[in-house]
C-alpha positions in Angstrom: 0.0 0.0 0.0 1.3 3.4 -1.0 0.2 7.0 -0.6 -1.5 8.0 -3.8 -2.7 11.5 -3.0 -3.0 14.1 -0.2 -5.7 16.7 -0.5 -6.7 19.7 1.6 -10.2 20.9 2.2 -10.6 24.4 3.8 -13.9 24.8 5.6 -15.6 27.9 7.0 -16.4 27.0 10.6 -18.8 28.9 12.8 -16.1 30.1 15.3 -12.9 29.5 13.2 -11.8 28.3 9.8 -10.7 24.8 9.5 -8.4 22.8 7.1 -9.0 19.1 6.8 -6.4 16.8 5.2 -7.4 13.6 3.3 -4.6 11.0 2.7 -5.5 8.5 0.0 -3.8 5.2 -0.8 -3.6 3.2 -4.0 -6.0 0.5 -2.9 -8.6 3.2 -2.1 -8.2 3.5 1.7 -8.1 7.0 3.1 -7.9 8.9 6.3 -8.9 12.4 7.5 -7.3 14.8 9.9 -7.7 18.4 10.9 -4.7 20.5 10.0 -5.4 24.2 10.5 -7.0 26.9 12.4 -6.4 30.0 14.4 -6.1 32.2 11.4 -3.3 30.3 9.6 -5.4 28.2 7.2 -3.6 29.3 4.1 -0.2 28.5 5.7 -1.5 25.1 6.7 -2.6 24.4 3.1 0.7 25.5 1.7 2.6 23.4 4.2 0.6 20.3 3.3 1.2 20.9 -0.4 4.9 21.3 0.3 5.2 17.9 2.1 3.0 16.1 -0.4 5.9 15.5 -2.7 7.9 13.9 0.1 5.0 11.6 1.0 3.8 10.4 -2.5 4.6 6.7 -3.0 5.5 6.1 0.6 4.0 3.3 2.8 1.6 4.9 5.3 2.1 2.0 7.6 5.8 3.0 8.2 4.7 5.7 10.7 8.0 6.8 12.2 10.1 7.0 9.0 7.2 8.9 7.3 6.9 11.3 10.2 10.7 11.9 10.1 10.6 12.5 6.4 7.7 15.1 6.8 9.5 16.7 9.7 12.7 17.2 7.7 10.8 18.4 4.7 9.5 21.3 6.8 12.9 22.4 8.1 16.2 21.1 9.3 16.3 18.9 12.4 17.9 21.7 14.3 15.7 24.5 13.1 12.1 23.3 12.5 9.6 25.2 10.5 7.2 27.5 12.5 4.2 25.7 10.8 4.5 22.0 11.9 1.9 19.8 10.2 3.4 16.3 10.4 0.9 15.7 13.2 -1.9 16.4 10.8 -0.8 14.5 7.7 0.9 11.4 9.1 -1.9 10.3 11.4 -4.5 10.7 8.6 -2.8 7.7 7.0 -3.0 5.5 10.1 -5.5 2.7 10.3 -7.1 2.7 13.8 -7.7 -0.8 15.3 -10.9 0.3 17.0 
């Protein structure tokens, strides 16, 4: 199973704007996660687009290597990016046992 696509869906919420991330795999499985809010929705969308190239074709089951790849795509290990979205994108690909 490989990551086939990562899409963002900005939504106008009642109290704040939201950005949802959908991670799709080649067999058709997908996961959702909230990625943005607090007035930085466009930055969240741009960040997800930036890390998309690093995630395409990767195995979503390899959680730690994928998270490290995304983390390093956002900035160096010593100076991370101010907009950190691995926590939004990587868990969207996880399959929950419950």
